TIRO-847533 format. One record per atom (N, C-alpha, C, O): x, y, z; residue in three letters. Coordinates in steps of 0.001 Angstrom, whole numbers, plus 500000, padded with zeros to 6 digits. Example, Ala and Ser with C-alpha at 12.3 -4.5 7.8 and 13.67 -1.06 7.14 Angstrom:
BEGIN
513190494310507800ala 512300495500507800ala 513200496700507800ala 514236496681508465ala 512850497750507080ser 513670498940507140ser 512900500030507870ser 513409501138508039ser 
This chain:
BEGIN
053205576642623361unk 054392577331622854unk 055551577192623832unk 055356577203625047unk 056728577064623302unk 057933577022624135unk 058739578300623933unk 058715578904622861unk 059440578692624965unk 060280579893624914unk 061712579490625208unk 062005578934626266unk 062598579770624270unk 064023579472624426unk 064746580732624894unk 064599581801624301unk 065529580591625967unk 066299581713626497unk 067718581654625926unk 068379580621626021unk 068179582735625348unk 069538582767624806unk 070290583996625312unk 069696584961625794unk 071602583930625187unk 072435585080625562unk 072574585980624344unk 073087585564623306unk 072110587219624482unk 072221588205623387unk 073276589250623678unk 073653590028622802unk 073755589265624927unk 074819590198625264unk 076187589605624953unk 076288588567624300unk 077214590256625416unk 078581589811625173unk 079226589382626483unk 079637590236627269unk 079325588083626737unk 079965587597627955unk 081414588075628058unk 082083588311627052unk 081874588208629291unk 083235588663629527unk 084240587651628971unk 083943586459628901unk 085426588120628578unk 086468587189628082unk 086758586106629109unk 086880586387630302unk 086866584877628646unk 087130583750629542unk 085887583171630176unk 085973582238630974unk 084712583721629825unk 083456583218630386unk 083171581808629885unk 083695581373628860unk 082330581110630634unk 081865579786630208unk 080881579871629052unk 080551578862628429unk 080419581074628774unk 079374581273627784unk 079909582022626578unk 080952582673626641unk 079166581915625463unk 079421582761624316unk 078079583326623857unk 077023582775624167unk 078132584410623128unk 076903585043622637unk 076123584058621769unk 076696583384620913unk 074817583983621997unk 073967583081621238unk 073691581770621945unk 072834581004621505unk 074400581492623036unk 074187580227623753unk 072746580081624230unk 072128581029624715unk 072234578863624074unk 070901578539624601unk 071087578103626057unk 071769577115626331unk 070478578842626983unk 070712578581628396unk 069525577986629126unk 069670577444630222unk 068319578089628503unk 067152577514629193unk 065998577400628198unk 065990578036627144unk 065032576573628569unk 063783576444627831unk 062661576647628834unk 062618575980629867unk 061742577579628529unk 060688577946629459unk 059315577688628836unk 059182577489627629unk 058305577700629699unk 056946577576629228unk 056490578887628608unk 057143579917628779unk 055400578856627906unk 054843580014627215unk 054682581199628178unk 053980581108629185unk 055337582293627849unk 055192583520628634unk 056048583627629864unk 056085584689630485unk 056742582572630247unk 057574582617631448unk 058755583548631221unk 059222583711630093unk 059237584163632308unk 060314585144632183unk 061658584616632683unk 062707585149632322unk 061628583574633508unk 062891583046634029unk 063416583804635224unk 064527583534635678unk 062647584751635750unk 063095585491636940unk 063740586811636600unk 063948587137635431unk 064056587571637636unk 064590588919637468unk 065952588967636794unk 066292589960636150unk 066742587890636939unk 068084587903636384unk 068103587624634868unk 069086587912634186unk 067010587065634368unk 066954586714632943unk 066182587807632207unk 064986587670631947unk 066872588875631880unk 066232590021631242unk 067111590576630127unk 068333590430630165unk 066488591215629131unk 067270591924628124unk 068036593056628792unk 067601593515629848unk 069158593541628239unk 069665593157626924unk 070627591942626940unk 071043591471625882unk 070977591438628150unk 071936590330628178unk 071293589020627723unk 071948588179627108unk 070024588857628026unk 069276587666627610unk 068158588063626654unk 067623589170626720unk 067820587136625768unk 066702587334624869unk 065850586070624816unk 066247585020625322unk 064688586181624205unk 063752585055624152unk 063364584741622715unk 063109585635621908unk 063326583437622419unk 062844582962621123unk 061562582181621366unk 061603581087621928unk 060436582722620954unk 059144582070621136unk 058803581255619893unk 058882581753618770unk 058420579984620111unk 058115579088618998unk 056710578514619229unk 056550577572620005unk 055698579071618564unk 054331578558618716unk 054204577154618171unk 054926576757617256unk 053269576400618750unk 052933575089618223unk 053820573948618671unk 053649572821618206unk 054758574208619555unk 055592573131620069unk 055592573171621602unk 055237574184622205unk 055989572070622214unk 056046571975623664unk 057486572095624139unk 058422571976623349unk 057655572329625420unk 058995572418625991unk 059785571142625753unk 060981571191625465unk 059116569997625872unk 059843568724625735unk 060428568542624345unk 061406567813624178unk 059848569191623349unk 060349569049621973unk 061661569781621742unk 062405569445620821unk 061948570770622561unk 063187571538622370unk 064052571558623631unk 065071572247623685unk 063634570790624648unk 064336570848625933unk 065802570447625835unk 066644570950626579unk 066104569527624899unk 067491569046624802unk 068458570121624311unk 069672569976624456unk 067934571181623738unk 068825572240623225unk 069475573061624336unk 070380573853624073unk 069025572878625562unk 069664573614626662unk 070775572788627325unk 071371573224628310unk 071045571612626790unk 072033570726627404unk 073420571349627438unk 073820572089626539unk 074135571022628503unk 075541571404628585unk 076357570498627671unk 075939569390627332unk 077512570985627285unk 078415570159626493unk 079253569314627429unk 080007569846628244unk 079128568002627319unk 079939567078628109unk 080554566054627188unk 079857565392626419unk 081857565927627268unk 082537564987626413unk 082543563626627081unk 083354563363627969unk 081626562753626645unk 081505561440627242unk 081744560377626170unk 081506560605624984unk 082214559224626607unk 082549558162625675unk 081664556950625845unk 081195556654626944unk 081439556252624746unk 080830554924624756unk 081896553926624342unk 082854554274623652unk 081721552679624770unk 082710551639624496unk 082024550359624061unk 080872550105624413unk 082739549562623297unk 082306548186623033unk 083551547325622980unk 084616547771622551unk 083402546071623426unk 084541545131623409unk 084538544393622083unk 083540543782621699unk 085670544456621387unk 085801543739620124unk 086032542254620407unk 085387541384619821unk 086955541991621305unk 087188540605621755unk 087941540636623074unk 088437541680623497unk 088019539478623716unk 088782539347624948unk 089670538140624835unk 089257537094624336unk 090905538287625306unk 091881537203625249unk 092570537107626608unk 092853538123627242unk 092832535895627041unk 093415535685628367unk 094754536375628529unk 095088536817629628unk 095521536474627472unk 096842537071627585unk 096795538583627276unk 097484539369627926unk 095992538979626297unk 095992540361625849unk 094922541220626524unk 094999542448626501unk 093932540572627120unk 092869541337627764unk 091780541710626773unk 091356540882625967unk 091327542961626832unk 090268543454625953unk 090828544206624760unk 091815544931624886unk 090205544039623606unk 090351545008622522unk 089081545832622534unk 087984545286622414unk 089213547124622675unk 088088548009622932unk 087974549070621849unk 088973549631621398unk 086744549333621444unk 086466550468620568unk 085784551547621412unk 084849551263622160unk 086259552776621283unk 085669553893622012unk 085283554985621015unk 085946555182619996unk 084187555694621336unk 083751556798620483unk 082978557789621327unk 082558557472622439unk 082791558985620802unk 082050560009621507unk 080611559581621687unk 079981559097620746unk 080083559755622894unk 078742559247623232unk 077656559844622342unk 076654559183622065unk 077839561081621891unk 076802561685621058unk 076979561343619578unk 076216561805618729unk 077994560529619282unk 078180560080617897unk 078880561071616997unk 078940560864615785unk 079420562158617567unk 080079563164616758unk 081295562586616038unk 082076561828616613unk 081433562960614775unk 082599562503614014unk 083358563687613431unk 084199563523612548unk 083055564881613932unk 083784566077613498unk 083795567078614641unk 083081566911615629unk 084604568112614504unk 084615569194615490unk 085055568746616871unk 085718567720617020unk 084682569522617885unk 085130569229619245unk 084480567973619790unk 084959567415620776unk 083393567511619169unk 082746566285619644unk 083412565010619165unk 083114563928619671unk 084306565120618202unk 084946563936617646unk 086003563407618598unk 086813564175619118unk 086002562113618828unk 087043561500619632unk 088283561314618779unk 088208560795617665unk 089413561736619299unk 090698561521618646unk 091622560844619649unk 091407560932620858unk 092642560173619148unk 093566559506620053unk 094291560523620922unk 094677560211622049unk 094483561745620408unk 095170562775621202unk 094407563094622474unk 095015563424623492unk 093075563000622430unk 092258563340623595unk 092381562305624710unk 092194562629625882unk 092695561057624347unk 092762560024625374unk 094143559366625470unk 094305558366626169unk 095127559917624776unk 096457559297624783unk 097006559206626190unk 097635558212626554unk 096771560241626983unk 097272560238628374unk 096695559074629157unk 097401558464629960unk 095431558754628942unk 094797557646629658unk 095310556317629145unk 095525555390629925unk 095510556216627841unk 096063554986627289unk 097447554715627888unk 097773553576628223unk 098244555758628017unk 099593555603628576unk 099528555232630060unk 100252554347630515unk 098668555902630799unk 098602555679632241unk 098139554272632602unk 098478553757633668unk 097362553650631710unk 096866552312631988unk 097540551240631122unk 097042550120631000unk 098672551603630528unk 099480550660629737unk 098685550051628577unk 098909548904628191unk 097759550837628033unk 096980550362626893unk 097800550485625603unk 098733551283625522unk 097443549697624621unk 098149549707623335unk 097196550209622264unk 096193549565621955unk 097519551359621705unk 096705551938620630unk 096804551089619375unk 097888550643618999unk 095655550865618726unk 095624550053617522unk 095250550861616274unk 095936550781615255unk 094172551630616353unk 093749552350615163unk 092820553512615519unk 092247553569616607unk 092694554423614576unk 091814555584614709unk 091124555798613375unk 091784555941612347unk 089795555821613387unk 089071555980612131unk 087695556576612378unk 086882556019613114unk 087452557712611751unk 086121558315611759unk 085537558488613163unk 084367558189613406unk 086365558972614069unk 085893559234615429unk 085877558026616341unk 085383558115617465unk 086409556890615884unk 086469555694616712unk 087925555313616969unk 088748555294616054unk 088223555011618228unk 089569554619618632unk 089542553176619089unk 088711552799619915unk 090441552369618559unk 090555550971618965unk 091871550800619709unk 092928551225619242unk 091785550161620893unk 092990549952621697unk 092867548661622504unk 091767548158622735unk 094003548142622923unk 094018546940623759unk 094249547329625207unk 095124548137625518unk 093442546735626095unk 093566546965627535unk 093812545618628209unk 092923544768628233unk 095006545417628756unk 095335544178629433unk 095018544225630906unk 095310545224631563unk 094432543180631443unk 094045543151632854unk 095286543292633744unk 095317544124634651unk 096288542485633481unk 097521542576634272unk 098195543929634078unk 098706544517635031unk 098193544415632849unk 098831545696632562unk 098154546847633305unk 098823547785633738unk 096849546778633450unk 096148547790634256unk 096559547674635715unk 096792548685636377unk 096649546454636217unk 096990546233637617unk 098366546738638021unk 098627546951639204unk 099252546930637038unk 100614547421637358unk 100829548827636826unk 101960549308636763unk 099748549482636445unk 099864550791635792unk 099829551946636793unk 099367551802637925unk 100329553084636341unk 100250554299637153unk 098796554737637332unk 098445555350638341unk 097957554420636350unk 096548554766636474unk 095894554025637635unk 095149554617638416unk 096174552739637743unk 095592551948638828unk 096119552405640189unk 095355552542641145unk 097425552638640266unk 098048552991641534unk 097953554468641884unk 098210554874643018unk 097578555268640880unk 097459556729641078unk 098776557332641570unk 098775558287642347unk 099871556782641124unk 101192557269641473unk 102207556584640555unk 101898555606639874unk 103414557122640558unk 104490556466639806unk 104747555086640432unk 104696554920641651unk 105023554110639570unk 105227552740640062unk 106701552345640002unk 107038551172640163unk 107579553323639771unk 109018553035639799unk 109403552456641152unk 109032552996642194unk 110133551380641134unk 110576550763642375unk 109716549611642831unk 110152548807643655unk 108498549508642314unk 107634548378642650unk 107906547251641636unk 107887547476640426unk 108151546074642134unk 108421544920641269unk 107146544076641182unk 106688543509642174unk 106590544009639977unk 105334543301639773unk 105599541933639102unk 106570541749638368unk 104707541009639385unk 104751539703638732unk 103334539157638679unk 102601539203639667unk 102951538632637503unk 101659537985637410unk 101793536549637913unk 102501535734637321unk 101118536260638990unk 101178534942639603unk 100376533930638781unk 100812532802638551unk 099191534368638345unk 098340533510637521unk 097282534353636848unk 097039535496637237unk 096647533776635826unk 095513534416635173unk 094468533313634970unk 094629532446634112unk 093415533354635758unk 092387532303635741unk 091011532957635744unk 090743533853636544unk 090149532508634854unk 088765532992634806unk 088703534510634711unk 087910535153635399unk 089534535068633866unk 089559536503633604unk 089984537340634812unk 089656538523634903unk 090709536718635728unk 091234537418636901unk 092761537283636920unk 093301536179636852unk 093433538412637012unk 094887538411637103unk 095290538508638576unk 094885539436639275unk 096082537551639039unk 096632537606640410unk 098030538182640305unk 098882537660639586unk 098253539267641035unk 099479540045640889unk 100221540126642208unk 099632540361643263unk 101521539928642126unk 102418540128643270unk 103135541447643093unk 103697541724642032unk 103115542276644153unk 103782543578644097unk 104772543684645259unk 104388543714646428unk 106044543740644905unk 107129543916645893unk 107432545394645994unk 108015545975645079unk 107042546011647107unk 107216547448647269unk 108320547781648279unk 108342548878648838unk 109225546841648508unk 110273547024649517unk 111233548162649175unk 111862548734650065unk 111345548489647889unk 112279549551647497unk 111630550920647464unk 112239551892647017unk 110407550999647933unk 109673552280647927unk 109450552736649367unk 109775552031650323unk 108895553918649489unk 108573554442650816unk 107138554212651197unk 106651554810652156unk 106444553359650470unk 105019553125650750unk 104865552332652045unk 105539551323652252unk 103980552797652903unk 103763552139654174unk 102904550892654042unk 102094550780653122unk 103085549965654958unk 102379548683654919unk 100868548878655022unk 100108548307654239unk 100443549675655977unk 099008549899656176unk 098387550634654999unk 097291550304654548unk 099107551637654512unk 098579552440653413unk 098358551618652152unk 097329551748651489unk 099329550771651824unk 099193550010650580unk 098101548954650706unk 097399548674649735unk 097952548373651878unk 096927547365652048unk 095533547988651939unk 094650547414651302unk 095331549141652547unk 094034549808652458unk 093718550185651015unk 092582550046650562unk 094735550664650297unk 094526551081648921unk 094149549890648033unk 093193549950647260unk 094922548811648163unk 094665547631647333unk 093310547016647669unk 092599546559646774unk 092951547001648942unk 091643546477649322unk 090513547302648702unk 089474546759648326unk 090718548581648603unk 089689549476648084unk 089520549343646570unk 088393549343646074unk 090632549228645828unk 090559549351644380unk 090733548045643616unk 090482548012642411unk 091151546977644269unk 091320545708643558unk 090125544806643847unk 089117545250644397unk 090251543533643468unk 089233542550643782unk 089602541716645001unk 089098540608645187unk 090477542253645818unk 090786541594647075unk 092266541287647276unk 092970540893646346unk 092723541478648521unk 094088541122648904unk 094132539620649184unk 093337539106649971unk 095057538924648540unk 095193537492648751unk 096154537213649900unk 095893536345650733unk 097253537938649947unk 098213537800651045unk 099043539072651141unk 099151539838650183unk 099628539278652320unk 100456540464652513unk 101582540134653476unk 101364539959654675unk 102770540052652943unk 103971539812653751unk 104534541171654146unk 105319541770653411unk 104121541649655317unk 104539542962655750unk 106030543086656001unk 106607544159655825unk 106653541995656411unk 108091542038656700unk 108905542238655420unk 109827543052655379unk 108559541503654404unk 109286541610653131unk 108625542581652156unk 109131542821651060unk 107487543135652572unk 106751544125651786unk 106369543596650402unk 106713544174649371unk 105655542494650420unk 105113541918649193unk 103623541680649394unk 103209540963650306unk 102848542278648548unk 101396542113648633unk 100908541443647361unk 101365541759646263unk 099980540519647522unk 099406539786646396unk 097911540096646355unk 097213540017647367unk 097440540451645161unk 096035540837645042unk 095502540374643693unk 096262540026642790unk 094163540379643578unk 093485540036642341unk 092894541266641695unk 092465542197642377unk 092873541263640362unk 092129542275639631unk 091439541581638463unk 092086540908637661unk 090144541748638373unk 089357541111637324unk 089319541994636090unk 089639543181636147unk 088923541399634975unk 088843542199633755unk 087760543275633890unk 087904544371633349unk 086661542958634621unk 085614543968634830unk 086147545156635619unk 085848546306635298unk 086940544877636655unk 087512545953637447unk 088515546759636643unk 088560547984636750unk 089323546075635837unk 090328546758635025unk 089670547729634041unk 090092548878633910unk 088648547257633367unk 087954548109632407unk 087233549251633124unk 087238550389632655unk 086614548939634260unk 085884549955635015unk 086824551035635530unk 086453552209635548unk 088033550668635948unk 088985551666636432unk 089391552625635314unk 089467553835635525unk 089650552080634126unk 089994552928632985unk 088836553854632640unk 089012555067632526unk 087647553272632474unk 086479554085632124unk 086184555138633188unk 085865556285632872unk 086295554737634442unk 085996555666635533unk 086951556839635559unk 086540557975635797unk 088228556571635315unk 089226557649635305unk 088934558624634178unk 088998559839634364unk 088614558086633007unk 088277558939631878unk 087042559762632202unk 087011560968631956unk 086034559118632747unk 084777559819633062unk 084983560916634087unk 084392561990633973unk 085820560658635096unk 086014561627636183unk 086807562831635742unk 086584563928636254unk 087727562666634807unk 088649563759634499unk 088539564309633087unk 088774565498632872unk 088187563467632117unk 088136563955630740unk 086996564934630536unk 087132565883629764unk 085872564725631213unk 084718565611631036unk 085084567050631351unk 084598567979630705unk 085934567229632339unk 086311568571632732unk 087202569283631753unk 087414570489631881unk 087740568565630765unk 088624569209629807unk 087839570144628889unk 088408571080628327unk 086536569897628733unk 085652570820628056unk 084600571194629092unk 083789570361629499unk 084622572437629509unk 083830572842630676unk 082387572376630586unk 081689572671629615unk 081938571636631615unk 080589571087631598unk 079515572157631552unk 078402571903631091unk 079840573356632027unk 078832574421632044unk 078693575105630693unk 077782575909630496unk 079580574798629769unk 079525575420628449unk 078397574765627640unk 078379573546627474unk 077471575563627147unk 076333575023626438unk 076740574439625097unk 077605574973624402unk 076102573336624750unk 076432572674623485unk 075824573402622280unk 076437573461621215unk 074619573954622452unk 073921574557621320unk 073832576070621466unk 073655576591622568unk 073957576769620339unk 073689578203620340unk 073119578610619002unk 073173577863618025unk 072566579821618979unk 072069580379617720unk 073187581112617025unk 074048581708617671unk 073174581067615703unk 074225581759614966unk 074139583262615172unk 073143583772615686unk 075181583962614771unk 075303585387615074unk 074177586214614453unk 073634587109615101unk 073831585921613215unk 072793586711612547unk 071437586571613228unk 070713587553613391unk 071099585349613626unk 069826585134614299unk 069830585774615676unk 068828586347616103unk 070959585678616374unk 071087586316617693unk 070909587818617581unk 070297588434618453unk 071432588416616523unk 071228589849616275unk 069747590170616144unk 069285591189616657unk 069005589316615468unk 067563589522615312unk 066844589490616652unk 065952590297616910unk 067241588550617499unk 066614588453618822unk 066937589691619645unk 066066590245620314unk 068198590123619592unk 068607591290620366unk 067871592545619918unk 067606593428620733unk 067533592638618618unk 066870593832618077unk 065357593780618201unk 064679594782617972unk 064817592604618566unk 063354592454618652unk 062805593260619822unk 063513593472620807unk 061560593712619732unk 060941594463620842unk 060955593638622139unk 060530592482622157unk 061443594243623201unk 061558593607624520unk 062444592367624488unk 062402591549625406unk 063244592227623437unk 064143591078623341unk 063421589763623124unk 063927588703623495unk 062219589825622512unk 061412588613622273unk 061151588474620785unk 060508589328620174unk 061653587390620203unk 061440587137618784unk 060603585880618622unk 060957584815619129unk 059479586012617905unk 058638584855617629unk 058971584315616244unk 059066585072615278unk 059147583010616156unk 059478582388614889unk 058919580964614852unk 058420580462615859unk 059003580324613699unk 058527578952613608unk 059651577973613926unk 060828578333613944unk 059260576731614177unk 060245575719614588unk 061320575508613534unk 062502575423613866unk 060930575423612277unk 061904575165611221unk 062964576251611140unk 064148575961610972unk 062536577501611260unk 063489578624611214unk 064412578594612412unk 065619578798612283unk 063841578338613584unk 064657578289614789unk 065725577214614676unk 066902577486614911unk 065332575999614318unk 066259574872614244unk 067318575119613171unk 068480574751613347unk 066921575740612065unk 067872576011610988unk 068991576952611420unk 070071576958610830unk 068727577738612443unk 069728578713612898unk 070473578278614157unk 071288579033614689unk 070197577064614636unk 070885576523615803unk 072170575856615364unk 072192575110614385unk 073245576129616094unk 074555575546615816unk 074877574506616874unk 074798574787618070unk 075239573307616440unk 075702572254617366unk 077218572410617499unk 077967572062616586unk 077659572931618634unk 079106573212618797unk 079961571954618847unk 081178572006618671unk 079300570814619090unk 080058569548619078unk 080552569209617676unk 081470568404617516unk 079950569817616668unk 080330569505615299unk 081120570638614638unk 081389570584613437unk 081489571650615403unk 082251572774614833unk 083722572383614696unk 084534573186614236unk 
């Protein structure tokens, strides 16, 4: 038997939790410690199943994306399709262009289409290399030029003489985030570096992964029991309600689809 721990109390306003949230899955008879007690917490006991069968219901909600490349072109770069990793096509789990428009803008991507939770956009290797996303700062005053594009690598010249960026600082930054500094004229403040299509795509994906997930609090549980079922758990003796698997699953709400 597995025991599902849920919140039966009323979390404070602004809490990461809501009433009915599934917060843990325990073994038969386990209590979860002194802090997991009624009336704030309740237990749903489901005979005949194992913890592994329901363990995923305690997952946190994390907005993650999957990608596939539609095609690649030397001049245009990648055409990419992105969608929510869990496949959601409705509710908060659905990917919309509004959720990633800021990233598209920061990396000079070109939006193409939006359909049924899938976003198609173009990501240019050179365009990423001259973007605010790549540089993590405004690029006003930097004069960029693509020197060449060979074997899916864009070689870029950046004249930063009109900015206040220091010679050492820019070289360290470019060495860290590009595919290598080719030359650096410190006197005239012109640095030449390479960026590959793999690096360009990885920088975009990495930025989205690092910051977009936090837009929906990672600690917020994805699944909860509906209000009526939560009331039953709260009213059960010692806050423990025994039910069958079908009934339990029928009353679970996937918040990604709300």
